[in-house]
C-alpha positions in Angstrom: -25.6 28.7 -15.8 -23.8 28.6 -19.0 -21.4 26.1 -20.7 -18.3 26.5 -22.6 -16.1 24.0 -24.4 -12.2 24.3 -24.4 -10.0 22.4 -26.9 -6.2 22.2 -27.0 -3.4 19.9 -28.2 -1.5 20.0 -24.8 -2.6 19.7 -21.2 -0.7 22.9 -20.3 -2.4 25.0 -22.8 -5.8 23.9 -21.6 -4.9 24.5 -18.0 -3.6 27.9 -18.8 -6.8 28.7 -20.7 -9.0 27.4 -17.8 -7.1 29.6 -15.3 -7.6 32.7 -17.4 -11.2 31.9 -17.9 -11.7 31.3 -13.9 -10.6 34.8 -13.3 -13.7 36.3 -14.6 -16.1 33.4 -14.0 -17.2 31.1 -11.1 -16.6 27.7 -12.3 -19.4 25.2 -11.1 -18.1 22.0 -12.7 -15.4 20.8 -15.2 -15.6 17.6 -17.2 -12.3 16.6 -18.8 -11.6 14.4 -21.7 -8.5 13.0 -23.5 -8.1 11.2 -26.8 -5.3 10.2 -29.0 -5.0 11.2 -32.6 -2.1 9.4 -34.3 0.9 10.1 -32.2 -0.6 13.2 -30.5 -3.0 13.6 -27.5 -6.0 15.9 -27.7 -7.6 17.4 -24.6 -11.1 19.0 -24.1 -13.0 20.5 -21.3 -16.6 21.4 -20.8 -17.1 24.0 -18.3 -20.3 25.0 -16.5 -20.1 28.4 -15.0 -21.7 31.7 -13.7 -20.3 34.9 -15.1 -19.1 37.4 -12.3 -19.5 40.4 -14.6 -22.3 42.6 -13.5 
């Protein structure tokens, strides 16, 4: 099992990046975090996965 961290400034960009990543990997677990930086929100995800590549 491997881990990868994703960071984006919008939830939609994060979701898109996770969906693309899920096409080639079997996601086991996702932890999401949000924080506020000034007037902007910040989104991060830690993904545990198993690669589908042979």
